[in-house]
C-alpha positions as CSV (number, residue, x, y, z in Angstrom):
1,I,22.1,-24.4,1.7
2,D,24.4,-22.7,4.3
3,N,21.6,-21.7,6.6
4,Q,21.7,-18.0,5.5
5,G,18.6,-16.0,5.1
6,L,18.4,-14.9,1.5
7,S,15.2,-12.8,1.3
8,G,12.3,-11.3,3.3
9,L,12.3,-11.4,7.0
10,E,15.0,-14.1,7.2
11,L,17.4,-11.8,5.4
12,E,16.4,-8.7,7.3
13,Y,16.7,-10.4,10.7
14,D,19.3,-13.1,9.9
15,D,21.8,-12.0,12.5
16,I,19.4,-12.4,15.4
17,L,17.6,-15.5,14.1
18,T,20.7,-17.6,13.4
19,G,22.1,-18.3,16.9
20,E,25.5,-19.9,17.5
21,Y,26.8,-23.3,16.4
22,G,27.9,-25.7,19.2
23,S,31.3,-27.5,19.2
24,V,33.4,-30.2,20.8
25,Q,37.1,-29.2,21.4
26,Y,39.6,-32.0,22.1
27,F,43.4,-32.7,21.8
28,S,44.4,-34.8,18.8
29,D,47.5,-36.1,17.2
30,A,48.6,-35.1,13.7
31,K,46.2,-37.7,12.2
32,G,43.2,-36.2,14.1
33,N,42.9,-39.1,16.6
34,N,41.5,-38.1,19.9
35,L,44.2,-38.3,22.6
36,K,41.5,-38.9,25.3
37,R,42.4,-35.9,27.3
38,N,39.8,-33.5,28.6
39,S,37.5,-32.3,25.9
40,V,35.4,-29.2,26.0
41,Y,31.8,-29.2,24.9
42,V,30.3,-25.9,23.9
43,E,26.5,-25.9,23.6
44,P,24.9,-24.5,20.6
45,E,22.9,-21.3,21.2
46,D,19.4,-20.8,19.8
47,G,18.8,-17.6,17.9
48,L,16.2,-15.2,19.2
49,D,12.5,-15.5,18.2
50,I,10.6,-12.8,16.3
51,Y,6.9,-12.2,16.6
52,L,5.1,-10.5,13.7
53,T,2.3,-7.9,13.5
54,I,0.7,-10.2,10.9
55,N,-2.9,-11.3,11.6
56,Y,-3.1,-14.9,10.4
57,K,-6.7,-14.7,9.3
58,I,-6.2,-11.5,7.3
59,Q,-3.0,-12.9,5.8
60,S,-4.8,-16.1,4.8
61,S,-7.6,-14.0,3.2
62,I,-5.1,-12.1,1.2
63,E,-3.3,-15.2,0.0
64,R,-6.6,-16.8,-1.0
65,E,-7.8,-13.8,-2.9
66,L,-4.5,-13.3,-4.8
67,D,-4.6,-17.0,-5.8
68,N,-8.1,-16.5,-7.1
69,I,-7.0,-13.4,-9.0
70,V,-4.2,-15.4,-10.7
71,T,-6.7,-18.2,-11.6
72,K,-9.4,-15.9,-12.9
73,Y,-7.5,-13.0,-14.5
74,N,-4.0,-14.4,-15.3
75,P,-2.5,-11.0,-14.5
76,E,1.2,-10.0,-14.9
77,G,1.2,-9.4,-11.2
78,A,-0.9,-8.6,-8.1
79,W,-0.2,-7.4,-4.6
80,A,-2.1,-6.5,-1.5
81,I,-1.4,-4.9,1.9
82,A,-3.5,-4.6,5.0
83,M,-2.4,-2.2,7.7
84,N,-3.6,-0.7,11.0
85,P,-3.8,3.1,10.1
86,N,-3.3,4.1,13.7
87,T,0.0,2.4,14.3
88,G,1.6,1.3,11.1
89,E,1.3,-2.4,12.0
90,I,1.2,-4.6,8.9
91,L,-1.7,-7.0,9.3
92,G,-1.2,-8.8,6.0
93,M,1.0,-8.5,2.9
94,S,1.5,-10.7,-0.2
95,S,2.1,-10.5,-3.9
96,R,2.1,-12.6,-7.0
97,P,4.1,-14.1,-8.6
98,N,5.3,-15.8,-5.5
99,F,7.4,-18.9,-4.8
100,N,7.6,-22.0,-2.6
101,P,10.6,-21.5,-0.3
102,N,11.0,-25.3,0.0
103,E,11.7,-25.5,-3.7
104,Y,13.3,-22.1,-4.3
105,Q,15.7,-23.6,-6.9
106,K,12.8,-23.7,-9.4
107,Y,12.3,-19.9,-9.4
108,S,14.1,-16.9,-10.8
109,N,16.0,-14.6,-8.6
110,E,13.6,-11.8,-9.5
111,T,10.6,-13.8,-8.2
112,I,12.4,-14.7,-5.0
113,N,13.8,-11.3,-4.2
114,R,11.0,-8.9,-5.3
115,N,8.3,-8.3,-2.8
116,M,6.0,-6.5,-5.3
117,A,4.1,-4.8,-2.5
118,I,7.2,-2.7,-1.5
119,W,9.3,-3.0,-4.7
120,A,7.0,-2.4,-7.7
121,S,6.8,1.3,-8.7
122,Y,3.9,2.3,-10.9
123,E,1.5,5.1,-11.7
124,P,-1.2,4.9,-9.0
125,G,-4.1,6.4,-10.9
126,S,-7.1,7.7,-9.1
127,T,-6.2,6.3,-5.6
128,F,-3.7,9.2,-5.6
129,K,-6.6,11.6,-5.7
130,I,-7.0,11.1,-2.0
131,L,-3.8,13.2,-1.6
132,T,-5.0,15.9,-3.9
133,V,-8.4,16.3,-2.2
134,S,-6.8,16.2,1.3
135,A,-4.4,19.0,0.3
136,A,-7.2,21.1,-1.4
137,V,-9.5,20.9,1.6
138,N,-6.7,21.5,4.1
139,E,-5.5,24.6,2.2
140,G,-9.1,26.0,2.0
141,K,-9.1,25.8,-1.8
142,V,-12.4,24.0,-2.1
143,D,-15.7,23.5,-0.3
144,L,-16.6,20.0,-1.5
145,I,-20.3,20.4,-0.9
146,K,-20.9,24.1,-2.0
147,D,-18.4,24.5,-4.8
148,T,-19.4,23.2,-8.2
149,F,-17.5,22.1,-11.4
150,Y,-18.8,21.6,-14.9
151,D,-17.3,18.6,-16.7
152,G,-17.8,18.7,-20.4
153,G,-15.8,15.5,-21.0
154,S,-12.3,17.1,-21.3
155,V,-10.2,20.0,-20.4
156,N,-7.5,21.8,-22.3
157,V,-4.2,22.4,-20.4
158,D,-1.5,24.3,-22.2
159,G,-2.5,22.7,-25.5
160,A,-3.0,19.2,-24.1
161,R,-6.5,17.7,-24.0
162,I,-7.1,15.8,-20.8
163,K,-10.2,13.6,-21.0
164,C,-12.7,12.3,-18.5
165,W,-13.2,8.6,-18.4
166,K,-16.9,9.2,-19.1
167,A,-17.6,10.2,-22.7
168,G,-19.3,13.6,-22.7
169,G,-18.4,14.2,-19.1
170,H,-20.4,14.4,-15.9
171,G,-21.9,17.8,-16.5
172,S,-22.4,20.1,-13.5
173,Q,-21.5,18.5,-10.2
174,T,-20.3,19.5,-6.8
175,F,-16.7,18.7,-5.9
176,L,-17.9,15.9,-3.6
177,E,-19.4,14.4,-6.8
178,V,-16.2,15.0,-8.6
179,V,-14.5,12.7,-6.1
180,Q,-17.4,10.2,-6.2
181,N,-17.2,10.1,-10.0
182,S,-13.4,10.1,-10.1
183,C,-13.6,12.9,-12.6
184,N,-10.2,13.8,-13.9
185,P,-11.0,17.3,-15.2
186,G,-12.3,18.2,-11.7
187,F,-9.0,17.1,-10.2
188,V,-7.1,19.1,-12.8
189,E,-9.0,22.2,-11.4
190,L,-8.0,21.2,-7.8
191,G,-4.4,20.9,-8.9
192,R,-4.6,24.3,-10.5
193,R,-6.0,25.9,-7.4
194,L,-3.3,24.4,-5.2
195,G,-0.4,25.2,-7.6
196,T,2.8,23.3,-8.1
197,T,4.7,24.3,-4.9
198,T,1.8,23.5,-2.6
199,L,0.7,20.3,-4.2
200,F,4.3,18.9,-4.3
201,S,4.9,20.0,-0.7
202,Y,2.0,17.7,0.3
203,I,3.3,14.9,-1.9
204,D,6.6,15.2,0.1
205,R,4.8,15.4,3.5
206,F,2.7,12.3,2.7
207,G,5.9,10.4,2.1
208,Y,6.0,9.9,-1.6
209,G,9.4,9.8,-3.4
210,K,11.2,8.2,-0.4
211,K,11.3,4.9,1.3
212,T,8.8,4.3,4.2
213,G,11.5,2.5,6.2
214,I,9.5,-0.8,6.6
215,D,11.7,-3.5,8.1
216,L,12.0,-5.5,4.9
217,N,14.7,-5.4,2.3
218,G,14.1,-4.3,-1.3
219,E,11.9,-1.3,-0.9
220,S,11.7,1.2,-3.7
221,T,11.4,5.0,-3.5
222,G,9.0,5.6,-6.4
223,I,9.6,8.4,-8.9
224,L,8.4,12.1,-8.9
225,F,8.8,14.9,-11.3
226,P,11.6,17.3,-10.3
227,L,9.9,20.6,-9.4
228,S,12.0,22.4,-12.1
229,K,10.3,20.3,-14.8
230,V,6.7,20.6,-13.6
231,G,4.7,22.7,-16.0
232,P,1.0,23.1,-16.3
233,V,0.5,19.7,-17.9
234,E,2.6,17.9,-15.3
235,L,0.8,19.7,-12.5
236,A,-2.6,18.6,-14.0
237,T,-1.7,15.0,-14.5
238,T,0.0,14.7,-11.1
239,A,-3.3,15.9,-9.5
240,F,-5.1,12.8,-10.7
241,G,-2.3,10.3,-10.3
242,Q,-0.7,10.1,-13.7
243,G,3.0,10.8,-14.3
244,V,4.1,10.0,-10.8
245,S,5.3,6.6,-9.7
246,V,4.6,5.1,-6.2
247,T,4.8,1.9,-4.3
248,A,1.9,0.1,-2.7
249,I,3.4,0.6,0.8
250,Q,3.6,4.3,0.1
251,Q,0.0,4.4,-0.9
252,V,-1.2,2.5,2.3
253,V,0.9,4.7,4.6
254,A,-0.2,8.0,2.9
255,V,-3.9,7.0,2.8
256,S,-3.7,6.1,6.5
257,A,-2.3,9.5,7.3
258,A,-5.2,11.1,5.4
259,I,-7.9,9.3,7.4
260,N,-6.3,8.9,10.8
261,G,-6.1,12.6,11.6
262,G,-2.9,13.5,9.7
263,T,-0.2,11.3,11.3
264,L,2.3,9.5,9.0
265,Y,3.4,6.2,10.7
266,K,6.4,4.1,9.8
267,P,5.1,0.7,8.7
268,Y,6.5,-2.3,10.5
269,I,6.1,-6.1,10.5
270,V,8.1,-7.3,13.6
271,K,6.4,-6.4,16.9
272,R,8.7,-8.1,19.4
273,I,12.0,-10.1,19.7
274,T,12.2,-12.7,22.5
275,E,14.7,-15.1,24.0
276,H,13.9,-18.6,22.7
277,E,14.1,-20.7,25.9
278,T,12.5,-18.3,28.4
279,G,10.3,-16.1,26.2
280,Q,11.9,-13.1,27.8
281,I,11.2,-10.0,25.7
282,I,14.4,-8.6,24.4
283,K,12.8,-5.8,22.4
284,E,9.2,-4.6,22.0
285,V,8.6,-2.6,18.9
286,K,6.2,0.4,19.3
287,E,4.6,2.6,16.6
288,S,6.9,5.2,15.2
289,I,5.7,8.5,13.9
290,I,7.4,9.9,10.8
291,R,5.4,13.2,10.6
292,E,2.5,14.7,12.4
293,N,-0.2,17.3,11.5
294,I,0.1,16.8,7.7
295,I,-3.5,17.8,7.6
296,T,-5.9,18.8,10.4
297,E,-8.3,16.6,12.2
298,E,-11.1,18.5,10.6
299,T,-9.7,17.9,7.1
300,S,-9.2,14.2,7.9
301,E,-12.9,13.9,9.0
302,I,-14.0,15.5,5.7
303,V,-11.7,13.1,3.7
304,R,-13.2,10.1,5.5
305,M,-16.8,11.3,4.8
306,T,-15.9,11.9,1.2
307,L,-14.3,8.5,0.7
308,E,-17.3,6.9,2.4
309,S,-19.6,8.6,-0.1
310,V,-17.4,7.1,-2.9
311,V,-18.4,3.6,-1.7
312,S,-22.0,4.4,-0.9
313,L,-22.7,6.6,-4.0
314,G,-19.8,6.5,-6.4
315,T,-17.3,4.4,-8.2
316,G,-16.5,2.3,-5.1
317,R,-20.0,0.7,-4.8
318,N,-18.7,-2.8,-5.2
319,A,-16.8,-2.5,-1.8
320,Y,-20.0,-1.7,0.1
321,I,-20.6,-4.0,3.1
322,D,-24.1,-4.0,4.7
323,G,-24.1,-2.8,8.3
324,Y,-20.6,-1.3,8.1
325,R,-19.3,2.2,7.2
326,V,-16.8,1.6,4.4
327,G,-14.6,4.3,2.7
328,G,-12.5,3.8,-0.3
329,K,-11.2,4.9,-3.7
330,T,-10.8,3.2,-7.0
331,G,-7.8,3.5,-9.3
332,T,-7.3,2.6,-13.0
333,A,-3.8,3.5,-14.3
334,Q,-2.7,3.1,-17.9
335,K,0.8,1.4,-18.0
336,V,3.8,3.0,-19.7
337,N,6.3,1.3,-21.9
338,N,9.3,3.2,-23.1
339,G,7.6,6.5,-22.4
340,V,4.4,5.6,-24.3
341,Y,1.1,4.7,-22.7
342,M,0.0,1.2,-23.6
343,H,-3.4,0.5,-25.1
344,G,-5.7,-1.8,-23.0
345,N,-3.1,-2.5,-20.4
346,Y,-3.8,-1.1,-16.9
347,I,-3.0,-1.5,-13.3
348,V,-6.4,-1.6,-11.5
349,S,-6.5,-0.9,-7.8
350,F,-8.7,-0.1,-4.9
351,V,-8.0,1.1,-1.3
352,G,-10.6,0.6,1.3
353,F,-11.0,1.1,5.0
354,L,-13.4,0.6,7.8
355,P,-15.2,1.7,9.9
356,A,-15.2,5.0,8.0
357,N,-15.8,7.1,11.1
358,D,-13.0,5.3,13.1
359,P,-10.7,3.3,10.8
360,Q,-9.2,0.1,12.2
361,I,-7.8,-1.3,8.9
362,V,-6.8,-0.1,5.5
363,V,-6.6,-2.6,2.6
364,Y,-4.9,-1.9,-0.7
365,L,-5.0,-4.1,-3.7
366,A,-3.4,-3.6,-7.2
367,I,-3.7,-6.0,-10.2
368,D,-1.3,-5.6,-13.1
369,N,-3.1,-6.2,-16.4
370,P,-6.0,-8.5,-15.6
371,K,-7.1,-10.5,-18.7
372,G,-10.5,-11.2,-20.0
373,V,-12.3,-8.3,-18.2
374,T,-13.0,-4.6,-18.6
375,Q,-10.1,-3.1,-16.7
376,Y,-11.5,-0.8,-14.0
377,G,-10.5,-0.6,-10.3
378,G,-14.1,-0.3,-9.3
379,T,-15.3,-3.4,-11.1
380,V,-12.2,-5.7,-10.6
381,S,-10.4,-4.7,-7.5
382,A,-13.1,-3.3,-5.2
383,P,-15.1,-6.5,-4.7
384,I,-11.9,-8.4,-3.9
385,V,-10.9,-5.8,-1.2
386,K,-14.5,-6.2,0.1
387,N,-13.8,-9.9,0.6
388,I,-10.7,-9.2,2.5
389,M,-12.4,-6.5,4.6
390,E,-15.2,-8.9,5.4
391,D,-12.7,-11.4,6.8
392,A,-11.0,-8.6,8.7
393,I,-14.3,-7.7,10.4
394,V,-14.3,-11.2,11.9
395,A,-10.5,-11.3,12.6
396,L,-10.5,-7.9,14.3
397,D,-14.0,-8.3,15.9
398,I,-15.3,-5.0,14.4
399,Q,-18.9,-4.5,15.4
400,K,-21.7,-3.4,13.1
401,Q,-22.9,0.1,13.4
402,E,-26.4,1.4,13.5
403,G,-27.7,3.8,10.8
């Protein structure tokens, strides 16, 4: 109503977008009549223009897929982010429920003000295992190909029984297969090998528990166990993504660091600010490094190879794209209500990237309680991320690879 930005980019950059009102100043009598003396005209000044990192084709793809999700699964919410893992540039971002800004009066303040991709905090489930395997490899605690683990279907930790999603377990497997199969007992073992202090130091270094600093309002920090309250059970569940709370933007930024050689980038959505009339660049936004050398280049290469095998051989098969090397990880997280895990109510997610040997884009999608379908990240979310990545291949002109 009063030309004030109320949410999103308009709120964040309102001071530079608004400009200055013009005016006419003149002498008048007490009744306001113009006395016909010299008047002064002050021209209005346009605000500055902002240009975004958003890729229109990728953004359109995300919007289409989220609309299809709402129609097909009637979820409580859904959100997606696409990012360049080598710079932190946001290539696309959207969430549901959303609103038409031309008819904002029809929507609740919660819907208008909550960008779920940066606001919603939730247990990530198995996409968090990327951090655990990155830490374990980087610390020399596991050889994914040579070391083996026997999964009998469950593991006892300090009196608590932690089950594998597969009844009866996966039997004897290498730790590479533990990742491919998203086997919780195997990740409990990796957490045990790392120990509380080391695992939580990596959680901190990968940026969890704090804001990423993206240039949008309303970002959440997520929730982590205080170290003083982490016992054997908390260590075990954290290792496979249960009992910690993250945001989607944290997930994308952390996974990008795991696959780009170990650099944590600050995500950003405005790439330049220009003068409206002349187009003169006032400010050019460059990538900003939060932290370097979280893991080594060698570890990052192993993580990429491992996540590529998840798509080619494991739970992420539905994201496979013929002719392209795709890496990824599924996630299926049981939701919590008043401290109790809900039955049959999950947030299903998938994070994918390509090309796996030289990632140019990371896509993350989470769906909150999809209806009328068996709730697994691999069956529900992975094929949708595949659709977005296929559009990204065209948008970014990513070439096919031989072999």
